[in-house]
C-alpha positions as CSV (number, residue, x, y, z in Angstrom):
1,M,11.5,3.2,40.3
2,R,8.5,3.4,37.9
3,H,9.5,4.0,34.4
4,T,7.5,6.3,32.4
5,V,7.3,7.5,28.6
6,H,6.6,11.1,28.5
7,G,4.6,10.9,31.7
8,R,3.0,7.6,30.9
9,P,3.9,4.2,32.3
10,A,6.4,2.4,30.1
11,A,5.0,-1.0,30.5
12,P,1.8,-0.3,28.5
13,V,3.8,1.0,25.8
14,L,5.8,-2.2,25.6
15,G,2.7,-4.3,25.9
16,A,1.3,-2.7,22.9
17,L,4.4,-3.4,21.0
18,L,4.5,-7.0,22.0
19,L,0.9,-7.5,21.0
20,A,1.7,-6.0,17.6
21,A,4.8,-8.1,17.2
22,L,2.9,-11.4,18.0
23,S,0.1,-10.4,15.5
24,Y,2.6,-10.2,12.6
25,A,4.5,-13.6,13.9
26,L,1.3,-15.6,14.1
27,A,0.1,-14.4,10.7
28,Q,3.5,-15.5,9.3
29,T,3.3,-19.1,10.1
30,M,-0.3,-20.0,10.9
31,V,-1.5,-20.4,7.3
32,A,1.2,-22.9,6.3
33,P,-0.4,-26.2,8.0
34,A,-3.9,-25.2,6.7
35,L,-3.1,-24.9,3.1
36,P,-4.5,-28.3,2.0
37,E,-7.6,-27.7,4.0
38,I,-7.9,-24.2,2.6
39,G,-7.4,-25.6,-1.1
40,H,-10.1,-28.1,-0.5
41,E,-12.5,-25.6,0.9
42,Y,-12.1,-23.1,-1.8
43,D,-11.6,-25.6,-4.5
44,A,-8.2,-24.2,-5.3
45,S,-5.0,-25.7,-6.8
46,R,-1.9,-26.2,-4.7
47,S,-0.1,-23.5,-6.8
48,A,-2.9,-21.0,-6.1
49,T,-3.0,-21.8,-2.4
50,A,0.7,-21.5,-2.1
51,W,0.3,-17.7,-3.0
52,L,-1.1,-17.5,0.6
53,L,2.3,-17.8,1.8
54,T,4.1,-16.3,-1.0
55,G,2.0,-13.3,-1.4
56,Y,2.3,-12.4,2.3
57,L,6.1,-13.0,2.3
58,L,6.7,-10.9,-0.7
59,S,4.5,-8.0,0.6
60,A,6.2,-8.2,4.0
61,S,9.7,-8.1,2.4
62,V,8.8,-4.9,0.6
63,C,6.9,-3.1,3.4
64,T,9.4,-3.8,6.0
65,P,12.2,-1.4,5.0
66,L,9.7,1.1,3.6
67,A,7.8,1.2,6.9
68,G,11.0,1.7,8.8
69,K,12.0,4.6,6.7
70,L,8.6,6.2,6.9
71,G,8.7,5.9,10.7
72,D,12.0,7.6,10.9
73,L,10.6,10.5,8.9
74,Y,6.9,10.7,10.0
75,G,6.8,9.3,13.5
76,K,7.1,5.7,14.4
77,G,4.0,5.4,16.6
78,R,2.0,7.1,13.8
79,V,3.2,4.9,11.1
80,L,2.9,1.8,13.3
81,T,-0.9,2.6,14.1
82,V,-1.4,2.8,10.3
83,V,0.5,-0.5,9.7
84,L,-1.7,-2.3,12.3
85,V,-5.0,-0.9,11.1
86,V,-4.1,-2.0,7.5
87,F,-3.1,-5.3,8.7
88,S,-6.3,-5.9,10.5
89,I,-8.3,-4.9,7.4
90,G,-6.3,-7.5,5.5
91,S,-7.2,-10.0,8.3
92,A,-10.9,-9.2,8.0
93,I,-10.7,-9.6,4.1
94,C,-9.2,-13.0,4.5
95,A,-11.8,-14.2,7.1
96,L,-14.7,-13.0,4.9
97,G,-13.3,-13.9,1.6
98,S,-15.3,-16.3,-0.5
99,T,-12.8,-17.1,-3.2
100,I,-9.0,-18.1,-3.2
101,G,-8.3,-14.7,-5.1
102,V,-9.7,-12.5,-2.3
103,L,-7.8,-14.5,0.3
104,I,-4.6,-14.0,-1.6
105,A,-5.5,-10.2,-1.8
106,G,-6.1,-10.1,1.8
107,R,-2.8,-11.9,2.6
108,V,-0.9,-9.4,0.4
109,I,-2.5,-6.5,2.6
110,Q,-1.6,-8.3,5.7
111,G,2.1,-8.4,4.6
112,V,2.3,-4.6,5.5
113,A,2.8,-5.8,9.0
114,G,6.3,-6.6,8.2
115,G,7.0,-3.1,9.3
116,V,6.0,-3.9,12.8
117,F,9.6,-5.0,14.0
118,P,11.7,-2.0,12.8
119,L,9.1,0.4,14.0
120,A,8.8,-1.3,17.6
121,F,12.6,-1.3,17.8
122,G,12.7,2.4,16.8
123,I,10.0,3.2,19.4
124,V,12.0,1.4,22.1
125,N,15.2,3.2,21.3
126,D,13.5,6.6,21.2
127,E,11.2,6.5,24.2
128,L,12.2,3.8,26.8
129,P,14.8,4.5,29.6
130,V,18.3,3.5,28.5
131,D,18.5,0.6,31.1
132,R,15.2,-0.9,30.0
133,R,16.0,-0.9,26.2
134,P,18.0,-4.2,25.9
135,V,15.2,-6.3,27.8
136,A,12.5,-4.7,25.9
137,I,14.3,-5.3,22.5
138,G,14.9,-8.8,23.6
139,L,11.1,-9.4,24.5
140,I,10.0,-7.9,21.2
141,S,12.5,-10.0,19.2
142,A,11.3,-13.3,21.1
143,M,7.9,-12.6,19.7
144,F,9.2,-13.5,16.2
145,G,10.1,-16.9,17.4
146,I,7.2,-17.4,19.9
147,G,4.6,-16.6,17.1
148,G,6.2,-19.1,14.8
149,G,6.6,-21.7,17.6
150,I,2.8,-21.4,18.6
151,G,1.5,-20.5,15.3
152,L,1.9,-23.8,13.4
153,P,0.4,-26.1,16.2
154,L,-2.4,-23.6,16.9
155,S,-3.3,-23.6,13.2
156,G,-3.8,-27.4,13.4
157,V,-6.2,-26.9,16.4
158,I,-8.2,-24.3,14.7
159,V,-8.5,-26.3,11.4
160,D,-9.7,-29.5,13.4
161,H,-12.0,-27.9,15.8
162,V,-13.3,-24.6,14.3
163,D,-13.9,-22.7,10.9
164,T,-10.7,-21.9,8.9
165,S,-11.8,-18.2,9.0
166,W,-10.5,-18.0,12.5
167,L,-7.0,-18.4,11.1
168,F,-7.5,-14.9,10.1
169,W,-9.9,-13.4,12.8
170,I,-7.1,-14.0,15.2
171,G,-5.3,-11.3,13.4
172,L,-7.8,-8.6,14.7
173,M,-5.7,-8.8,18.0
174,A,-3.6,-6.0,16.2
175,L,-6.5,-3.4,16.6
176,P,-6.1,-3.1,20.4
177,A,-2.4,-2.8,19.7
178,A,-3.0,0.0,17.1
179,A,-5.4,1.9,19.7
180,A,-2.7,1.7,22.5
181,T,0.0,2.8,20.2
182,W,-2.0,5.8,19.0
183,Y,-2.7,6.9,22.7
184,L,0.5,5.7,24.5
185,V,3.3,6.4,22.0
186,P,4.3,10.1,22.0
187,P,5.6,11.8,18.7
188,S,9.0,10.8,17.6
189,P,11.8,13.2,18.3
190,A,11.9,16.0,15.7
191,R,14.2,15.5,12.8
192,E,15.0,17.0,9.5
193,R,12.4,15.9,6.9
194,T,13.9,14.4,3.8
195,R,12.3,12.9,0.7
196,V,11.4,9.3,0.6
197,D,13.5,7.2,-1.9
198,W,10.5,5.8,-3.8
199,R,12.9,4.8,-6.8
200,G,15.1,2.9,-4.3
201,A,12.1,1.3,-2.8
202,T,11.0,0.0,-6.0
203,V,14.2,-1.4,-7.2
204,L,14.6,-3.0,-3.7
205,S,11.2,-4.5,-4.1
206,L,11.8,-5.9,-7.5
207,G,14.8,-7.6,-6.3
208,L,13.3,-9.2,-3.1
209,I,10.3,-10.4,-5.0
210,A,12.4,-12.2,-7.6
211,V,14.6,-13.9,-4.9
212,L,11.7,-14.8,-2.6
213,Y,9.5,-16.1,-5.4
214,G,12.4,-18.2,-6.8
215,I,12.9,-19.8,-3.3
216,S,9.1,-20.4,-3.0
217,K,9.0,-22.2,-6.3
218,A,12.4,-24.0,-6.1
219,N,10.9,-27.3,-5.0
220,A,8.1,-27.3,-7.4
221,W,10.2,-26.2,-10.4
222,G,13.6,-27.7,-9.4
223,W,16.4,-25.9,-8.0
224,D,18.4,-26.2,-11.3
225,S,15.4,-25.2,-13.4
226,A,16.0,-22.1,-15.9
227,R,13.2,-20.3,-14.1
228,V,14.5,-20.6,-10.6
229,V,18.1,-19.9,-11.6
230,L,17.0,-16.8,-13.7
231,L,14.7,-15.6,-10.7
232,L,17.5,-16.0,-8.2
233,G,20.4,-14.7,-10.4
234,G,18.3,-11.9,-11.6
235,G,17.1,-10.9,-8.1
236,L,20.7,-10.8,-6.8
237,V,21.8,-8.7,-9.7
238,V,18.9,-6.3,-9.1
239,L,19.7,-6.1,-5.4
240,G,23.4,-5.4,-6.3
241,G,22.1,-2.6,-8.5
242,F,20.1,-1.3,-5.6
243,L,23.2,-1.0,-3.4
244,K,24.9,1.0,-6.2
245,L,21.9,3.2,-6.8
246,Q,21.8,4.0,-3.0
247,A,25.5,5.0,-2.8
248,R,24.5,7.8,-5.4
249,T,21.4,8.9,-4.0
250,P,21.4,12.1,-1.9
251,D,18.7,10.8,0.5
252,P,18.9,7.1,0.2
253,L,16.4,4.5,1.6
254,V,19.4,2.6,3.0
255,D,22.7,4.3,3.9
256,V,25.1,1.7,2.2
257,R,27.8,2.9,4.6
258,V,25.8,1.5,7.5
259,L,25.3,-1.8,5.8
260,R,29.0,-2.1,5.1
261,E,30.0,-1.7,8.7
262,R,31.4,-5.0,9.9
263,A,28.9,-5.1,13.0
264,V,25.8,-4.6,10.8
265,L,27.0,-6.9,7.8
266,A,28.1,-9.8,10.2
267,T,24.8,-9.5,12.2
268,N,22.7,-9.5,9.1
269,V,24.5,-12.7,7.7
270,T,23.9,-14.4,11.2
271,G,20.1,-13.4,11.0
272,F,19.8,-15.1,7.5
273,L,21.4,-18.4,8.8
274,V,19.4,-18.4,12.0
275,G,16.3,-17.9,10.1
276,V,17.2,-20.8,7.9
277,A,17.6,-23.0,10.9
278,M,14.4,-21.7,12.8
279,F,11.9,-22.3,10.0
280,G,13.4,-25.6,9.4
281,S,12.5,-26.7,13.0
282,F,9.1,-25.2,12.7
283,L,8.2,-27.6,9.9
284,L,10.2,-30.7,11.0
285,V,9.2,-31.3,14.5
286,P,5.4,-31.2,14.0
287,Q,5.5,-33.5,10.8
288,F,7.9,-36.0,12.6
289,V,5.8,-36.4,15.8
290,Q,2.5,-36.7,13.8
291,T,3.9,-39.6,11.6
292,E,2.3,-42.8,12.5
293,E,4.5,-45.3,14.2
294,S,3.9,-47.9,11.1
295,A,6.4,-45.6,9.2
296,G,9.2,-46.9,11.4
297,Y,9.6,-43.6,13.2
298,G,7.3,-41.0,14.8
299,F,4.6,-41.2,17.4
300,G,1.3,-40.8,15.7
301,L,0.4,-37.9,17.9
302,S,-2.6,-35.6,17.2
303,V,-2.3,-32.1,16.1
304,T,-3.2,-30.9,19.6
305,E,-0.5,-33.2,21.1
306,A,2.1,-32.1,18.6
307,G,1.3,-28.6,19.7
308,L,2.0,-29.6,23.3
309,V,5.5,-30.8,22.2
310,M,6.2,-27.5,20.6
311,L,4.9,-25.5,23.6
312,P,8.1,-25.7,25.8
313,S,10.0,-24.2,22.8
314,A,7.7,-21.2,22.8
315,M,7.6,-20.7,26.6
316,M,11.3,-20.8,26.6
317,M,11.5,-18.1,24.1
318,L,9.3,-15.9,26.2
319,I,11.7,-16.4,29.2
320,A,14.9,-16.1,27.2
321,G,14.0,-12.9,25.4
322,P,14.4,-10.6,28.4
323,L,17.1,-12.7,30.0
324,G,19.0,-12.3,26.7
325,G,18.7,-8.5,27.1
326,R,20.1,-8.6,30.7
327,L,23.0,-11.0,29.8
328,G,23.9,-8.7,26.9
329,A,24.0,-5.6,29.1
330,R,26.3,-7.5,31.4
331,F,28.5,-9.6,29.0
332,G,28.0,-7.9,25.6
333,F,25.5,-8.9,22.9
334,R,28.1,-10.5,20.7
335,F,28.7,-13.1,23.4
336,V,25.0,-13.7,23.8
337,L,24.6,-14.0,20.2
338,A,27.3,-16.8,19.9
339,L,25.8,-18.5,22.9
340,G,22.4,-18.6,21.2
341,T,23.8,-20.1,18.1
342,I,25.7,-22.8,20.1
343,L,22.5,-23.7,21.9
344,A,20.3,-23.9,18.7
345,A,23.1,-26.1,17.1
346,A,23.0,-28.4,20.0
347,S,19.2,-28.7,19.8
348,F,19.3,-29.7,16.1
349,A,22.3,-32.1,16.7
350,L,20.5,-33.8,19.5
351,Q,17.4,-34.3,17.2
352,A,19.5,-35.5,14.5
353,V,21.0,-38.3,16.6
354,A,18.1,-39.0,19.2
355,H,14.6,-38.9,18.1
356,S,13.2,-42.1,19.3
357,E,11.3,-40.6,22.4
358,V,8.9,-37.7,22.7
359,W,11.2,-36.2,25.5
360,H,14.1,-36.0,23.0
361,F,12.0,-33.2,21.0
362,I,11.0,-31.6,24.2
363,A,14.5,-31.2,25.4
364,G,15.6,-30.0,22.0
365,G,12.7,-27.6,22.0
366,V,14.1,-26.0,25.3
367,L,17.5,-25.7,23.9
368,V,16.2,-24.1,20.6
369,G,13.9,-21.7,22.4
370,F,16.7,-20.3,24.5
371,G,19.2,-20.3,21.5
372,I,16.7,-18.7,18.9
373,S,15.7,-16.1,21.5
374,F,19.1,-15.1,22.6
375,A,20.0,-14.8,19.0
376,F,17.2,-12.7,18.1
377,A,17.5,-10.5,21.2
378,S,21.2,-10.0,20.5
379,M,20.8,-9.1,16.8
380,A,18.3,-6.5,17.4
381,N,20.5,-4.9,20.1
382,L,23.6,-5.2,18.0
383,I,21.8,-3.4,15.2
384,V,20.2,-0.7,17.3
385,G,23.6,-0.1,19.1
386,A,25.6,0.1,15.8
387,V,23.7,2.6,13.9
388,D,22.7,6.3,14.1
389,P,19.4,6.7,15.9
390,R,18.0,8.1,12.7
391,E,18.7,4.9,10.8
392,V,17.3,2.5,13.4
393,G,14.1,1.8,11.6
394,I,15.6,1.1,8.2
395,A,18.7,-0.9,9.8
396,T,16.4,-3.3,11.9
397,G,14.2,-3.6,8.8
398,I,16.9,-4.9,6.7
399,N,17.7,-7.3,9.4
400,T,14.1,-8.5,9.6
401,I,14.3,-9.1,5.9
402,M,17.4,-11.3,6.2
403,R,15.7,-13.4,8.9
404,T,12.6,-13.5,6.5
405,V,14.5,-14.6,3.4
406,G,16.6,-17.1,5.6
407,G,13.2,-18.5,6.7
408,A,12.0,-18.9,3.2
409,F,15.2,-20.5,2.2
410,G,15.1,-22.8,5.3
411,A,11.5,-24.0,4.4
412,A,12.5,-24.7,0.8
413,L,15.6,-26.6,1.8
414,V,13.8,-28.8,4.4
415,T,11.0,-29.5,2.1
416,A,13.6,-30.5,-0.7
417,L,15.4,-32.9,1.7
418,L,12.1,-34.5,2.9
419,T,10.9,-35.0,-0.6
420,A,14.2,-36.3,-1.8
421,E,14.1,-39.7,0.3
422,V,10.6,-41.2,0.6
423,I,9.1,-44.5,1.6
424,T,7.8,-46.1,-1.6
425,S,4.7,-47.7,-0.1
426,S,3.3,-44.5,1.7
427,G,5.2,-41.5,0.2
428,L,6.3,-40.4,3.6
429,P,9.9,-39.1,4.1
430,T,12.3,-41.7,5.4
431,E,13.7,-41.4,8.9
432,G,17.1,-40.8,7.2
433,A,15.6,-37.7,5.4
434,Y,14.6,-36.3,8.8
435,T,18.1,-36.9,10.2
436,E,19.7,-35.1,7.3
437,A,17.1,-32.2,7.7
438,F,17.8,-31.8,11.3
439,A,21.7,-31.9,10.6
440,A,21.4,-29.2,8.0
441,S,19.7,-27.0,10.5
442,A,22.6,-27.8,12.9
443,V,25.1,-26.9,10.3
444,G,23.1,-23.6,9.6
445,C,23.5,-22.6,13.3
446,V,27.3,-23.6,13.1
447,L,27.7,-21.1,10.2
448,A,25.7,-18.6,12.1
449,L,28.2,-18.9,15.0
450,G,31.1,-18.3,12.7
451,A,29.3,-15.1,11.3
452,S,28.7,-13.9,14.9
453,L,32.3,-14.3,15.8
454,M,33.1,-11.9,12.9
455,I,31.2,-9.1,14.8
456,P,33.8,-6.7,16.3
457,K,34.2,-6.8,20.0
458,P,33.0,-3.5,21.6
459,G,36.5,-2.3,22.2
460,H,37.4,-2.6,18.5
461,A,34.0,-1.5,17.1
462,H,32.7,1.7,15.7
463,A,31.8,4.0,18.7
464,G,28.1,3.4,18.1
465,E,28.3,-0.2,18.2
466,A,28.5,-0.6,22.0
467,R,26.1,2.2,22.7
468,V,23.2,0.4,24.1
469,P,24.9,-2.3,26.2
470,E,27.6,0.2,27.6
471,A,24.9,2.6,28.5
472,A,22.8,-0.2,30.0
473,R,25.9,-1.2,32.1
474,Q,26.2,2.4,33.3
475,A,22.8,2.8,34.2
476,A,23.0,-0.6,36.1
């Protein structure tokens, strides 16, 4: 049977959403390996170039829940089109920028694409046939990991062989996605118009900015420095105040009752922990395999060869995304989420104890590809199935933020571990530092497993929590 969306084929709609998600995911990670080269090219300090990551991350964390809410109110397809156009403008500003300040401004504008995932999930929930939703959500979720998995090695290839501006020109792939979204996605179902809680959005933004900026500076300033403690502690206090404010607001940005539901809370904690582990792996594997063998470990691979080592992981994510959706529809997404955390933990444990051959990392990449993709596909489906359709945008937006904050924390944690133990003669991390970092990622996945098991089983959950998988099973 050919599935359609209001008379149009469903496949092109899904294709546009996948391209939009890939644009965001690539932009999130491609800049990281190129920071030294960008700093040299623009004669910028390390602290200034770091803002190319920090500015993007802060902007994305702020825009994610806001875009989800605006999509719920004014039409997800319309808002997604605007988000993608603004992201493309930011990409062009970065590519054409002649100073580091212009690049930072462009990256902040690019960060609006943080709203891509909640808007895409909302469109799937509104427009696709019930039996297609779990697989579609799984595919879109997989793009989060695929973009990161190929973004880091692709960045090195671009820096080595073409101009660094192509790190940003590639973001223009969002334009065809914007055009397709505008043409293919029908208006969202009618709903009562309410005001946007701009006061809540401002408070949430301040809290997230403080926490994420504190994490981004923790390695440079020291985790026990007064500035980091003040930023992290103050940010958490502000976020606590945000939740209290939302409970008293007639039309809140976030329905606190939804966040307190056990299924949503446990899924968000799992998302944070999986984000910690995933971004750790993105940084660890390329650095390890490119280290010269004279260090006592590593393989001295080129950037391109390191990308090939990462490729199986990205390919497995592409396969595992829709597979996770199908398994969730049959066995339940709680089971698939737990399975994903187990596979990811096994991958990092393998790399912690066995990293003397390239195939060890390829095998680990296959495991982590399935594990991370299963986890992301399950989390998105659990959130969509647990909340009222009117809250899908903001609820999935919060889950995306949890992954982003987890990723920032994971990157900072891995960096701290690698810089704590170095070889005196070369300044490179010791082999033991890598072992500890891989082990830390494995521990993060084990903790994520524990959080996933706190999600209620469908028979004991709120009626909405099993909505998507149950409907899919009936349709099948």
